Residue frames as qw, qx, qy, qz and C-alpha x, y, z in Angstrom:
[[0.914, 0.296, -0.046, -0.274, 5.94, 1.87, -11.12],
 [0.717, -0.154, 0.599, 0.322, 7.63, -0.68, -11.32],
 [0.602, 0.779, 0.080, 0.155, 7.59, 1.19, -14.55],
 [0.752, 0.110, -0.139, 0.635, 11.03, 2.33, -15.13],
 [0.336, -0.724, -0.157, 0.581, 12.64, 5.12, -13.25],
 [0.319, -0.151, 0.384, 0.853, 14.24, 6.41, -16.30],
 [0.005, -0.513, -0.636, -0.576, 10.98, 6.86, -18.09],
 [0.333, -0.809, -0.476, 0.096, 9.37, 8.28, -15.00],
 [0.439, -0.505, 0.010, 0.743, 12.36, 10.55, -14.46],
 [0.209, 0.134, 0.477, 0.843, 12.02, 11.87, -18.01],
 [0.158, -0.701, -0.626, -0.305, 8.33, 12.52, -17.41],
 [0.404, -0.793, -0.293, 0.349, 9.10, 14.59, -14.35],
 [0.408, -0.298, 0.222, 0.834, 11.92, 16.43, -16.06],
 [0.076, 0.369, 0.569, 0.731, 9.65, 17.31, -18.93],
 [0.291, -0.761, -0.573, -0.082, 6.86, 18.18, -16.50],
 [0.473, -0.626, -0.217, 0.581, 9.13, 20.50, -14.57],
 [0.250, -0.275, 0.273, 0.887, 9.82, 22.81, -17.47],
 [0.464, 0.693, 0.307, -0.459, 7.70, 25.06, -19.61],
 [0.348, 0.705, -0.477, -0.394, 10.25, 24.69, -22.44],
 [0.984, 0.138, 0.019, -0.113, 10.34, 21.42, -24.31],
 [0.615, 0.607, -0.434, 0.254, 14.05, 21.75, -25.08],
 [0.255, -0.643, 0.583, -0.427, 14.87, 21.38, -21.39],
 [0.939, -0.135, 0.215, -0.233, 13.84, 17.71, -21.38],
 [0.340, -0.485, 0.764, 0.256, 16.60, 15.13, -21.61],
 [0.555, 0.317, -0.575, -0.510, 16.75, 12.99, -24.72],
 [0.923, -0.127, -0.086, -0.352, 15.57, 9.41, -24.82],
 [0.684, 0.309, -0.602, 0.275, 19.01, 8.00, -24.05],
 [0.289, -0.565, 0.469, -0.614, 18.59, 8.94, -20.40],
 [0.249, 0.065, -0.950, 0.174, 18.88, 5.94, -18.05],
 [0.615, -0.454, -0.356, -0.538, 15.62, 4.53, -16.65],
 [0.239, -0.435, 0.695, -0.521, 15.13, 3.47, -13.07],
 [0.513, -0.220, 0.655, -0.509, 12.75, 1.00, -11.74],
 [0.390, -0.081, 0.733, -0.552, 11.17, -0.28, -10.56],
 [0.566, 0.207, 0.694, -0.393, 9.69, -2.86, -12.08],
 [0.550, 0.503, -0.074, -0.662, 8.28, -4.20, -15.66],
 [0.689, 0.030, 0.722, 0.055, 7.80, -6.73, -18.51],
 [0.039, -0.418, 0.522, 0.743, 8.73, -6.89, -22.23],
 [0.308, 0.359, 0.842, 0.259, 6.94, -7.80, -25.51],
 [0.032, -0.202, -0.330, -0.922, 4.94, -5.69, -27.86],
 [0.391, 0.063, 0.362, -0.844, 1.64, -4.14, -26.90],
 [0.259, -0.210, -0.870, -0.363, -1.33, -6.42, -27.07],
 [0.490, -0.361, 0.033, -0.793, -4.82, -5.48, -25.84],
 [0.830, -0.204, -0.498, -0.148, -5.21, -9.10, -24.74],
 [0.552, 0.050, -0.578, 0.599, -2.65, -8.45, -22.00],
 [0.217, -0.494, 0.120, -0.834, -4.72, -5.76, -20.39],
 [0.131, -0.032, -0.893, 0.429, -5.43, -6.91, -16.82],
 [0.361, -0.617, -0.629, -0.305, -8.88, -7.45, -15.45],
 [0.257, -0.747, 0.118, -0.602, -10.03, -5.22, -12.64],
 [0.843, -0.514, 0.127, -0.100, -9.52, -8.03, -10.12],
 [0.338, 0.745, -0.563, 0.119, -5.77, -8.26, -9.57],
 [0.539, -0.415, 0.695, -0.233, -5.72, -11.20, -7.13],
 [0.773, 0.299, -0.487, -0.275, -4.78, -14.42, -8.88],
 [0.238, -0.416, 0.821, -0.311, -4.55, -17.50, -6.72],
 [0.384, -0.059, -0.896, -0.214, -5.50, -21.12, -6.67],
 [0.188, -0.416, -0.782, 0.424, -7.42, -20.33, -3.52],
 [0.072, -0.720, -0.418, -0.550, -10.47, -18.09, -3.36],
 [0.545, -0.731, -0.316, 0.263, -9.58, -17.17, 0.17],
 [0.273, 0.785, -0.168, 0.531, -7.88, -13.82, 0.94],
 [0.768, -0.565, -0.224, 0.203, -6.46, -15.04, 4.21],
 [0.030, 0.939, -0.287, 0.188, -4.01, -12.63, 5.78],
 [0.829, 0.131, -0.387, 0.383, -0.42, -13.54, 6.61],
 [0.504, -0.859, 0.054, 0.076, 1.26, -12.72, 9.88],
 [0.283, 0.795, -0.519, 0.138, 4.90, -11.69, 9.88],
 [0.410, -0.497, 0.721, -0.255, 5.44, -14.37, 12.50],
 [0.930, 0.177, 0.244, -0.212, 4.01, -17.19, 10.42],
 [0.056, 0.649, -0.712, -0.264, 6.78, -19.38, 9.05],
 [0.920, 0.147, 0.295, -0.210, 5.65, -22.33, 6.98],
 [0.592, 0.706, -0.386, -0.037, 8.78, -22.22, 4.84],
 [0.943, -0.163, -0.063, 0.282, 11.44, -24.90, 5.17],
 [0.374, -0.788, 0.250, 0.421, 14.92, -23.69, 6.07],
 [0.732, 0.250, 0.385, 0.503, 17.41, -22.88, 3.36],
 [0.271, -0.326, 0.134, 0.896, 19.22, -19.97, 1.71],
 [0.382, 0.818, 0.408, -0.137, 17.37, -17.28, -0.22],
 [0.517, 0.027, 0.326, 0.791, 19.17, -15.80, -3.23],
 [0.147, 0.834, 0.234, -0.478, 18.60, -12.10, -3.96],
 [0.555, 0.229, 0.503, 0.621, 18.95, -11.21, -7.65],
 [0.194, 0.612, 0.342, 0.686, 19.17, -7.70, -9.10],
 [0.422, -0.835, -0.350, 0.054, 19.24, -5.93, -5.74],
 [0.635, -0.228, -0.062, 0.735, 22.60, -4.16, -5.86],
 [0.135, 0.499, 0.233, 0.823, 21.14, -0.93, -7.26],
 [0.118, -0.212, 0.337, -0.910, 19.48, 1.83, -5.24],
 [0.704, -0.190, -0.077, -0.679, 15.92, 0.49, -5.28],
 [0.809, 0.008, -0.588, -0.017, 17.06, -3.09, -4.81],
 [0.328, 0.166, -0.658, 0.657, 18.92, -2.25, -1.62],
 [0.408, -0.241, 0.218, -0.853, 15.74, -0.75, -0.15],
 [0.800, -0.120, -0.463, -0.364, 14.15, -4.19, -0.44],
 [0.505, 0.116, -0.753, 0.405, 16.46, -5.57, 2.25],
 [0.160, -0.152, 0.489, -0.844, 14.86, -3.53, 5.03],
 [0.725, -0.048, -0.079, -0.682, 11.46, -4.94, 4.12],
 [0.763, 0.094, -0.638, -0.031, 12.71, -8.51, 4.05],
 [0.300, 0.120, -0.713, 0.622, 14.18, -8.11, 7.52],
 [0.386, -0.114, 0.278, -0.872, 11.00, -6.43, 8.79],
 [0.804, -0.016, -0.327, -0.497, 9.04, -9.46, 7.59],
 [0.791, -0.443, 0.385, -0.174, 11.17, -11.69, 9.81],
 [0.890, 0.384, -0.158, 0.189, 13.60, -13.04, 7.24],
 [0.642, -0.668, 0.174, 0.333, 16.94, -13.47, 9.00],
 [0.264, 0.864, -0.360, -0.235, 19.90, -11.79, 7.34],
 [0.353, -0.458, 0.805, 0.132, 21.99, -14.95, 7.70],
 [0.659, 0.295, 0.692, -0.016, 19.62, -16.78, 5.34],
 [0.483, 0.851, 0.111, -0.173, 20.14, -14.24, 2.55],
 [0.561, -0.294, 0.424, 0.648, 22.84, -14.09, -0.08],
 [0.344, 0.817, 0.031, -0.462, 23.16, -11.49, -2.83],
 [0.782, 0.305, 0.371, 0.397, 24.14, -12.30, -6.39],
 [0.041, 0.934, -0.129, -0.332, 26.71, -9.85, -7.73],
 [0.807, 0.522, -0.073, 0.268, 29.20, -9.70, -10.59],
 [0.325, 0.619, -0.382, 0.605, 31.53, -7.66, -8.40],
 [0.721, -0.529, -0.436, 0.107, 31.87, -9.09, -4.87],
 [0.538, -0.192, -0.206, 0.795, 34.52, -6.45, -4.10],
 [0.051, 0.527, 0.292, 0.796, 32.31, -3.54, -5.13],
 [0.128, -0.198, 0.381, -0.894, 30.71, -0.94, -2.84],
 [0.717, -0.192, -0.184, -0.645, 27.25, -2.50, -3.13],
 [0.811, -0.047, -0.579, 0.065, 28.55, -5.92, -2.10],
 [0.336, 0.139, -0.575, 0.733, 30.43, -4.38, 0.82],
 [0.396, -0.260, 0.136, -0.870, 27.25, -2.62, 1.92],
 [0.842, -0.182, -0.329, -0.386, 25.31, -5.88, 2.02],
 [0.694, 0.049, -0.614, 0.374, 28.10, -7.60, 3.91],
 [0.049, 0.233, -0.441, 0.865, 27.97, -4.81, 6.50],
 [0.640, -0.214, 0.019, -0.738, 24.28, -5.69, 6.99],
 [0.511, -0.238, 0.792, -0.234, 25.19, -9.29, 7.75],
 [0.834, 0.427, 0.160, -0.309, 24.05, -10.55, 4.34],
 [0.693, -0.185, 0.570, 0.400, 26.13, -13.01, 2.37],
 [0.389, 0.741, -0.260, -0.482, 27.52, -12.11, -1.05],
 [0.753, 0.001, 0.621, 0.216, 28.13, -14.60, -3.84],
 [0.040, 0.498, -0.487, -0.716, 29.81, -14.01, -7.20],
 [0.478, 0.344, 0.798, 0.127, 27.72, -14.80, -10.26],
 [0.106, 0.313, -0.315, -0.890, 26.44, -13.39, -13.52],
 [0.651, 0.421, 0.460, -0.433, 23.03, -13.65, -15.16],
 [0.568, 0.683, -0.319, -0.330, 24.88, -13.67, -18.49],
 [0.207, 0.460, -0.863, 0.038, 26.90, -16.75, -17.52],
 [0.847, -0.182, -0.296, -0.403, 24.90, -19.98, -17.32],
 [0.723, 0.066, -0.606, 0.325, 27.71, -21.92, -15.68],
 [0.098, 0.226, -0.502, 0.829, 28.09, -19.39, -12.87],
 [0.603, -0.240, 0.025, -0.760, 24.32, -19.45, -12.27],
 [0.851, -0.071, -0.501, -0.142, 24.31, -23.24, -12.09],
 [0.527, 0.076, -0.619, 0.577, 26.88, -23.04, -9.32],
 [0.121, -0.259, 0.289, -0.914, 25.21, -20.14, -7.47],
 [0.673, -0.234, -0.115, -0.692, 21.77, -21.75, -7.17],
 [0.637, -0.007, -0.765, 0.100, 22.99, -25.04, -5.72],
 [0.359, -0.260, -0.718, 0.536, 21.39, -25.51, -2.30],
 [0.158, -0.044, 0.077, -0.983, 19.20, -22.41, -2.66],
 [0.186, 0.407, 0.848, -0.284, 15.64, -22.81, -1.39],
 [0.253, 0.837, 0.478, -0.086, 14.09, -19.68, -2.87],
 [0.417, 0.131, 0.222, 0.871, 14.91, -16.69, -5.08],
 [0.111, 0.844, 0.324, -0.412, 13.82, -13.07, -4.85],
 [0.501, 0.241, 0.412, 0.721, 14.32, -11.46, -8.27],
 [0.004, -0.715, -0.232, 0.660, 14.17, -7.68, -8.28],
 [0.463, 0.781, -0.150, -0.391, 15.34, -7.14, -11.86],
 [0.864, 0.054, 0.394, 0.307, 17.13, -8.90, -14.71],
 [0.532, 0.462, 0.201, 0.680, 18.43, -5.80, -16.51],
 [0.226, -0.264, -0.205, 0.915, 19.38, -2.21, -15.86],
 [0.282, 0.763, 0.408, -0.415, 16.90, 0.61, -16.37],
 [0.313, -0.066, 0.517, 0.794, 16.82, 1.98, -19.88],
 [0.319, 0.253, -0.098, -0.908, 14.78, 4.05, -22.28],
 [0.782, 0.089, -0.360, -0.501, 13.32, 0.82, -23.63],
 [0.906, -0.285, 0.283, -0.133, 13.08, -2.74, -22.39],
 [0.011, 0.624, -0.760, -0.181, 16.38, -4.56, -22.76],
 [0.860, 0.141, -0.363, -0.331, 15.80, -7.82, -24.70],
 [0.419, 0.316, -0.788, 0.322, 18.58, -9.38, -22.63],
 [0.416, -0.280, 0.494, -0.710, 16.28, -9.14, -19.61],
 [0.900, 0.045, 0.013, -0.434, 14.16, -12.02, -20.89],
 [0.750, 0.369, -0.537, 0.114, 17.19, -14.10, -21.88],
 [0.084, 0.398, -0.703, 0.583, 18.66, -13.66, -18.39],
 [0.662, -0.170, 0.349, -0.642, 15.33, -14.65, -16.82],
 [0.924, 0.189, -0.242, -0.227, 15.27, -17.82, -18.92],
 [0.524, 0.424, -0.650, 0.350, 18.83, -18.61, -17.88],
 [0.215, -0.338, 0.612, -0.682, 17.98, -18.05, -14.21],
 [0.810, -0.049, 0.142, -0.567, 14.78, -20.09, -14.41],
 [0.857, 0.272, -0.434, -0.056, 16.54, -23.02, -16.08],
 [0.334, 0.383, -0.704, 0.495, 19.31, -23.06, -13.48],
 [0.416, -0.262, 0.481, -0.725, 16.84, -22.73, -10.62],
 [0.891, 0.031, -0.057, -0.448, 14.64, -25.57, -11.89],
 [0.757, 0.314, -0.558, 0.130, 17.65, -27.86, -12.36],
 [0.193, 0.339, -0.675, 0.627, 18.84, -27.10, -8.82],
 [0.388, -0.447, -0.803, 0.067, 15.46, -27.80, -7.25],
 [0.028, -0.055, 0.251, -0.966, 14.68, -24.24, -6.16],
 [0.008, -0.436, -0.886, 0.160, 11.24, -24.34, -4.53],
 [0.036, 0.862, 0.460, -0.209, 9.94, -20.77, -4.82],
 [0.369, 0.200, 0.170, 0.891, 10.54, -17.56, -6.78],
 [0.003, -0.827, -0.418, 0.377, 9.27, -14.13, -5.76],
 [0.464, 0.295, 0.363, 0.752, 9.40, -11.61, -8.59],
 [0.017, -0.580, -0.193, 0.791, 9.23, -7.82, -8.49],
 [0.309, 0.442, 0.680, 0.497, 6.84, -7.30, -11.38],
 [0.023, 0.109, 0.009, -0.994, 4.66, -4.33, -12.33],
 [0.366, 0.614, 0.607, -0.347, 1.07, -3.25, -12.51],
 [0.291, 0.725, -0.097, -0.616, -0.19, -1.45, -15.64],
 [0.347, -0.093, 0.828, 0.431, 0.30, -4.29, -18.12],
 [0.377, 0.556, 0.730, 0.120, -1.51, -4.14, -21.45],
 [0.144, 0.936, 0.168, -0.275, -0.86, -0.50, -22.30],
 [0.712, 0.644, -0.012, 0.279, 2.19, -0.91, -24.52],
 [0.216, -0.887, 0.399, -0.089, 4.82, 0.23, -21.99],
 [0.728, 0.407, -0.552, 0.012, 7.76, -1.89, -23.10],
 [0.095, 0.395, -0.780, 0.476, 9.38, -2.36, -19.69],
 [0.609, -0.085, 0.477, -0.628, 6.07, -3.39, -18.13],
 [0.887, 0.273, -0.146, -0.343, 5.22, -5.79, -20.93],
 [0.493, 0.452, -0.720, 0.184, 8.65, -7.35, -20.45],
 [0.300, -0.280, 0.708, -0.575, 7.76, -7.98, -16.82],
 [0.834, 0.117, 0.176, -0.510, 4.72, -9.91, -18.03],
 [0.773, 0.428, -0.462, -0.074, 6.92, -12.03, -20.27],
 [0.194, 0.427, -0.783, 0.409, 9.30, -12.76, -17.40],
 [0.626, -0.141, 0.481, -0.597, 6.35, -13.80, -15.22],
 [0.907, 0.263, -0.084, -0.317, 5.53, -16.37, -17.92],
 [0.534, 0.514, -0.649, 0.171, 9.14, -17.56, -18.08],
 [0.149, -0.339, 0.764, -0.529, 9.21, -18.23, -14.35],
 [0.771, 0.035, 0.306, -0.557, 5.79, -19.90, -14.47],
 [0.847, 0.390, -0.302, -0.199, 6.87, -22.17, -17.34],
 [0.209, 0.525, -0.780, 0.267, 9.88, -23.29, -15.29],
 [0.699, -0.293, -0.644, -0.101, 7.47, -25.17, -13.03],
 [0.350, -0.074, -0.572, 0.738, 8.70, -23.33, -9.92],
 [0.158, -0.807, -0.567, 0.049, 5.85, -21.80, -7.89],
 [0.342, 0.203, 0.016, 0.917, 6.22, -18.06, -8.41],
 [0.098, -0.780, -0.479, 0.390, 4.82, -15.06, -6.55],
 [0.345, 0.448, 0.273, 0.778, 4.42, -11.98, -8.75],
 [0.196, -0.677, -0.381, 0.599, 4.38, -8.74, -6.78],
 [0.353, 0.592, 0.424, 0.588, 3.02, -6.23, -9.29],
 [0.308, -0.416, -0.279, 0.809, 4.22, -2.93, -7.91],
 [0.194, 0.914, 0.350, 0.071, 2.42, 0.33, -8.46],
 [0.343, 0.799, -0.167, 0.464, 4.34, 3.64, -8.56],
 [0.684, -0.173, -0.432, 0.561, 7.29, 3.71, -6.16],
 [0.274, -0.937, -0.196, 0.094, 7.11, 6.45, -3.53],
 [0.627, -0.436, 0.214, 0.609, 10.89, 6.76, -3.80],
 [0.489, 0.515, 0.400, 0.579, 10.53, 8.31, -7.26],
 [0.056, -0.944, -0.199, -0.255, 9.62, 11.64, -5.70],
 [0.614, -0.706, 0.141, 0.325, 12.89, 11.66, -3.75],
 [0.752, 0.185, 0.290, 0.562, 14.99, 11.71, -6.90],
 [0.300, -0.380, 0.070, 0.872, 16.98, 14.74, -8.00],
 [0.047, 0.220, 0.579, 0.783, 14.70, 15.33, -10.97],
 [0.320, -0.631, -0.552, -0.441, 11.64, 16.13, -8.83],
 [0.537, -0.585, -0.491, 0.359, 12.26, 16.65, -5.10],
 [0.326, -0.160, -0.078, 0.929, 14.11, 20.01, -5.35],
 [0.160, -0.316, -0.386, -0.852, 11.14, 21.51, -7.18],
 [0.534, -0.578, -0.593, -0.169, 8.66, 20.15, -4.66],
 [0.530, -0.414, -0.379, 0.636, 10.72, 21.57, -1.80],
 [0.133, -0.057, 0.089, 0.985, 10.39, 24.95, -3.54],
 [0.366, 0.352, 0.424, -0.750, 6.61, 24.64, -3.82],
 [0.623, 0.405, -0.283, -0.607, 5.84, 23.09, -7.22],
 [0.603, -0.073, 0.794, -0.028, 4.88, 19.48, -7.89],
 [0.439, 0.452, -0.444, -0.637, 5.13, 18.87, -11.67],
 [0.354, 0.007, 0.935, -0.033, 3.21, 15.75, -12.63],
 [0.316, 0.127, -0.493, -0.800, 1.33, 15.07, -15.83],
 [0.201, -0.365, -0.902, -0.110, -1.98, 13.72, -14.58],
 [0.288, -0.685, -0.320, -0.588, -5.27, 15.33, -13.48],
 [0.056, -0.453, 0.518, -0.723, -5.17, 16.97, -10.05],
 [0.671, -0.203, 0.353, -0.620, -8.15, 14.95, -8.81],
 [0.851, 0.201, -0.445, -0.194, -7.18, 11.58, -10.36],
 [0.764, -0.555, 0.320, -0.081, -6.19, 8.99, -7.68],
 [0.526, 0.595, -0.602, 0.079, -2.70, 7.53, -7.94],
 [0.924, -0.380, -0.018, -0.030, -1.70, 4.30, -6.18],
 [0.197, 0.775, -0.542, 0.258, 1.74, 4.16, -4.58],
 [0.934, -0.326, -0.114, 0.086, 4.00, 1.72, -2.77],
 [0.214, -0.842, 0.493, 0.041, 7.35, 2.09, -1.00],
 [0.623, 0.444, -0.643, -0.028, 10.15, -0.07, -2.38],
 [0.103, -0.334, 0.815, -0.462, 10.83, -1.24, 1.16],
 [0.678, 0.062, 0.460, -0.570, 7.30, -2.65, 1.23],
 [0.786, 0.382, -0.415, -0.252, 7.99, -4.71, -1.88],
 [0.307, 0.369, -0.820, 0.311, 10.61, -6.32, 0.34],
 [0.428, -0.121, 0.611, -0.655, 8.07, -6.67, 3.15],
 [0.837, 0.229, 0.053, -0.494, 5.59, -8.42, 0.85],
 [0.651, 0.441, -0.618, -0.026, 8.39, -10.56, -0.57],
 [0.012, 0.345, -0.820, 0.456, 9.44, -11.59, 2.93],
 [0.647, 0.020, 0.467, -0.602, 5.92, -12.60, 3.91],
 [0.834, 0.374, -0.209, -0.348, 5.61, -14.54, 0.66],
 [0.467, 0.473, -0.735, 0.137, 8.94, -16.30, 1.14],
 [0.203, -0.230, 0.789, -0.532, 7.92, -17.35, 4.67],
 [0.621, 0.245, 0.567, -0.483, 4.59, -18.69, 3.41],
 [0.074, 0.290, -0.731, -0.613, 5.28, -20.46, 0.10],
 [0.129, 0.322, 0.937, 0.041, 2.24, -22.69, 0.35],
 [0.179, 0.750, 0.477, -0.422, -0.03, -19.65, 0.43],
 [0.153, 0.828, -0.127, -0.525, 1.86, -17.43, -1.99],
 [0.309, -0.215, 0.784, 0.494, 3.41, -19.83, -4.49],
 [0.156, 0.381, 0.791, 0.453, 1.60, -19.37, -7.81],
 [0.068, -0.813, -0.507, 0.278, 0.05, -16.12, -6.58],
 [0.336, 0.330, 0.189, 0.862, -0.01, -12.66, -8.25],
 [0.227, -0.782, -0.483, 0.321, -0.89, -9.44, -6.50],
 [0.249, 0.703, 0.072, 0.662, -0.95, -5.79, -7.53],
 [0.591, -0.387, -0.442, 0.553, 0.79, -4.07, -4.63],
 [0.052, 0.645, 0.033, 0.762, 0.03, -0.62, -3.18],
 [0.369, -0.272, -0.646, 0.610, 0.14, 0.96, 0.26],
 [0.055, 0.571, 0.326, -0.751, -1.73, 4.18, -0.43],
 [0.301, 0.540, 0.604, 0.503, -3.83, 6.08, -2.96],
 [0.102, -0.681, -0.223, 0.690, -3.86, 9.86, -3.28],
 [0.478, 0.822, 0.258, 0.172, -4.64, 12.48, -5.89],
 [0.544, 0.355, -0.098, 0.754, -1.88, 14.92, -6.89],
 [0.225, -0.723, 0.017, -0.653, -3.66, 17.58, -4.82],
 [0.823, -0.558, -0.028, -0.104, -3.62, 15.31, -1.76],
 [0.843, 0.037, -0.093, 0.529, 0.04, 14.60, -2.40],
 [0.217, 0.624, -0.078, 0.747, 0.69, 18.35, -2.44],
 [0.557, -0.716, 0.030, -0.420, -0.91, 18.58, 1.00],
 [0.932, -0.305, -0.032, 0.192, 1.27, 15.71, 2.25],
 [0.645, 0.340, -0.084, 0.679, 4.40, 17.33, 0.82],
 [0.082, -0.741, 0.039, -0.666, 3.44, 20.65, 2.43],
 [0.742, -0.637, 0.027, -0.208, 2.98, 19.10, 5.87],
 [0.929, -0.111, -0.018, 0.353, 6.25, 17.17, 5.58],
 [0.556, 0.276, -0.018, 0.784, 8.23, 20.29, 4.71],
 [0.257, -0.262, -0.398, 0.841, 6.98, 22.60, 7.42],
 [0.202, 0.702, 0.515, -0.447, 3.82, 24.01, 5.90],
 [0.004, 0.406, -0.414, -0.815, 5.18, 25.54, 2.68],
 [0.707, 0.461, 0.279, -0.458, 2.32, 25.49, 0.17],
 [0.296, -0.197, 0.804, 0.477, 2.91, 23.10, -2.72],
 [0.597, 0.494, 0.063, -0.629, 1.02, 23.53, -5.99],
 [0.691, 0.128, 0.682, 0.203, 0.41, 20.88, -8.64],
 [0.301, 0.617, -0.323, -0.651, 1.34, 21.71, -12.23],
 [0.744, 0.196, 0.639, 0.002, 0.25, 19.52, -15.13],
 [0.088, 0.484, -0.528, -0.692, 2.00, 19.84, -18.49],
 [0.818, 0.316, -0.038, -0.478, 0.14, 18.36, -21.49],
 [0.758, -0.243, 0.597, 0.102, 1.08, 14.74, -22.01],
 [0.780, 0.606, 0.150, 0.047, 1.21, 15.01, -25.81],
 [0.093, 0.894, -0.439, -0.004, 4.62, 16.67, -25.43],
 [0.586, -0.440, 0.680, 0.011, 6.05, 13.36, -24.24],
 [0.865, 0.406, 0.291, -0.050, 5.15, 11.70, -27.54],
 [0.510, 0.824, -0.228, 0.097, 8.04, 13.50, -29.22],
 [0.125, -0.731, 0.640, -0.200, 10.64, 12.34, -26.69],
 [0.002, -0.183, 0.978, -0.097, 9.76, 8.76, -25.84],
 [0.566, -0.205, -0.528, -0.600, 6.70, 6.72, -26.74],
 [0.543, -0.284, -0.750, 0.249, 6.87, 4.71, -23.52],
 [0.126, -0.132, -0.379, 0.907, 6.89, 7.98, -21.62],
 [0.402, -0.071, -0.235, -0.882, 3.72, 9.06, -23.42],
 [0.630, -0.222, -0.697, -0.262, 2.10, 5.69, -22.71],
 [0.390, -0.222, -0.683, 0.576, 2.93, 5.98, -19.01],
 [0.103, 0.091, 0.178, -0.974, 1.43, 9.47, -18.84],
 [0.533, -0.108, -0.454, -0.706, -1.66, 8.23, -20.68],
 [0.570, -0.223, -0.788, 0.068, -2.01, 5.22, -18.40],
 [0.252, -0.231, -0.577, 0.742, -1.77, 7.33, -15.24],
 [0.204, 0.097, 0.008, -0.974, -4.13, 10.02, -16.59],
 [0.600, 0.027, -0.373, -0.708, -6.79, 7.85, -18.22],
 [0.784, -0.117, -0.598, -0.119, -6.64, 4.52, -16.41],
 [0.317, -0.652, 0.486, -0.489, -4.59, 3.89, -13.27],
 [0.193, 0.197, -0.941, 0.194, -3.64, 0.98, -11.06],
 [0.701, -0.317, -0.308, -0.560, -6.25, -1.33, -9.56],
 [0.343, 0.134, -0.830, 0.418, -4.64, -2.71, -6.41],
 [0.608, -0.634, -0.416, -0.237, -6.89, -3.72, -3.51],
 [0.150, 0.597, -0.474, 0.630, -5.15, -1.60, -0.89],
 [0.676, -0.461, 0.274, -0.505, -7.20, -2.85, 2.03],
 [0.998, 0.008, -0.060, -0.010, -6.25, -6.41, 1.14],
 [0.606, 0.503, -0.381, 0.485, -2.57, -5.44, 0.80],
 [0.179, -0.607, 0.433, -0.642, -2.64, -3.85, 4.27],
 [0.871, -0.302, 0.167, -0.349, -4.29, -6.94, 5.71],
 [0.957, 0.191, -0.150, 0.160, -1.78, -9.30, 4.15],
 [0.640, 0.262, -0.241, 0.681, 1.27, -7.17, 4.90],
 [0.390, -0.876, -0.270, 0.091, 0.80, -5.31, 8.20],
 [0.491, -0.602, 0.134, 0.615, 3.03, -2.28, 8.42],
 [0.479, 0.413, 0.453, 0.628, 2.87, -1.36, 4.72],
 [0.220, -0.336, -0.168, 0.900, 3.39, 2.39, 4.57],
 [0.254, 0.870, 0.421, -0.037, 0.99, 5.17, 3.74],
 [0.516, 0.634, 0.042, 0.574, 2.45, 8.11, 1.86],
 [0.216, -0.881, 0.148, -0.395, 2.55, 10.51, 4.81],
 [0.836, -0.495, 0.220, 0.086, 4.30, 7.84, 6.91],
 [0.822, 0.268, 0.141, 0.482, 6.87, 7.36, 4.15],
 [0.238, 0.800, -0.044, 0.549, 7.57, 11.10, 4.01],
 [0.516, -0.798, 0.194, -0.244, 7.95, 11.25, 7.78],
 [0.913, -0.280, 0.223, 0.196, 10.23, 8.19, 8.01],
 [0.734, 0.346, 0.154, 0.564, 12.45, 9.40, 5.19],
 [0.305, -0.636, -0.110, 0.701, 12.68, 12.92, 6.69],
 [0.469, 0.641, 0.467, 0.388, 11.37, 14.48, 3.52],
 [0.020, -0.988, -0.134, -0.072, 11.63, 18.05, 4.80],
 [0.554, -0.652, 0.305, 0.417, 15.38, 17.80, 5.50],
 [0.582, 0.796, -0.110, -0.128, 16.87, 19.35, 2.37],
 [0.101, -0.717, 0.686, 0.062, 20.35, 18.14, 3.34],
 [0.662, -0.050, 0.747, -0.035, 19.30, 14.52, 2.83],
 [0.431, 0.512, -0.476, -0.570, 19.88, 13.25, -0.70],
 [0.958, 0.112, 0.118, -0.235, 18.70, 10.02, -2.28],
 [0.724, 0.558, -0.374, 0.158, 22.08, 9.57, -3.97],
 [0.062, -0.654, 0.627, -0.419, 23.86, 9.63, -0.61],
 [0.243, -0.022, -0.953, 0.179, 22.26, 6.36, 0.41],
 [0.508, -0.286, -0.120, -0.803, 18.61, 5.98, 1.16],
 [0.376, -0.148, -0.893, 0.198, 17.62, 4.07, 4.31],
 [0.408, -0.341, 0.133, -0.836, 14.57, 4.41, 6.50]]
């Protein structure tokens, strides 16, 4: 989910233990992928139809279609682990690395050096510094915004302020298109997700045509140190019913969808889409894990979600959302629009899931 990794990580850590005291406290850092701030309001709950566009047509986009005018594309919030995965998708969509430049506060840091090694430009700037942003966005045609704040146990109010700062600078500089890594599951009181909704509104109010890619649960979450070792040993701890479908998307495919959108601004400007590449139940995921790791049987365990209430209310809300509701992406439409979007078994195969020597923290490319 573009819900936060940190919350999701806490859920898995709690799920993995039969003793409540083994769960980390709520100060643990969040991850992702993805979300929007503001207090819970039932009015924000999305309708079942997640396609929002000025056109009623669901025309598919080819990776080779290029209606976009030339010009640099600024990548914002991509220097973390999930953000870097986006680059592979952008390149797969046909975006040339020479047209990309990454915003970073530390152009001499390891993340910046990594992007430079991929042939991507690096530019110094800070979302907390309006003057630096005004300079950075000059001459930029489009922006891909992956995140405006770090993962945390709750939504960081600064995330909205940074989005406003970025939107103001972009509008003043004549930026023509924004693609935003947002989140599905709005309207259920998950603070990071509700903040994503607020940031969508900030970008919309700037007057710049914006594409909101509302990610479902990131497949990469299962690679993290708080869950993969247990799965490799035969237990998949996850607090949702064994037969309840769960929609998933690879972070790389957020980049793929972003690349297609950036190449086709006339079609995707002002467009919102809940994004998923596959849908499986926890039992089906156990089968996929088993096949990917040489046939070792993997069993699903489901701790009661009420335990999460005592550790983090967002964590409880996520568990409730996944158990009682779920994402509503039109997967067939996503596959039509973004050819090559991964299914879960393909993701496990490409990432060499069964190789226990591979670690997410060592650098995750596929």
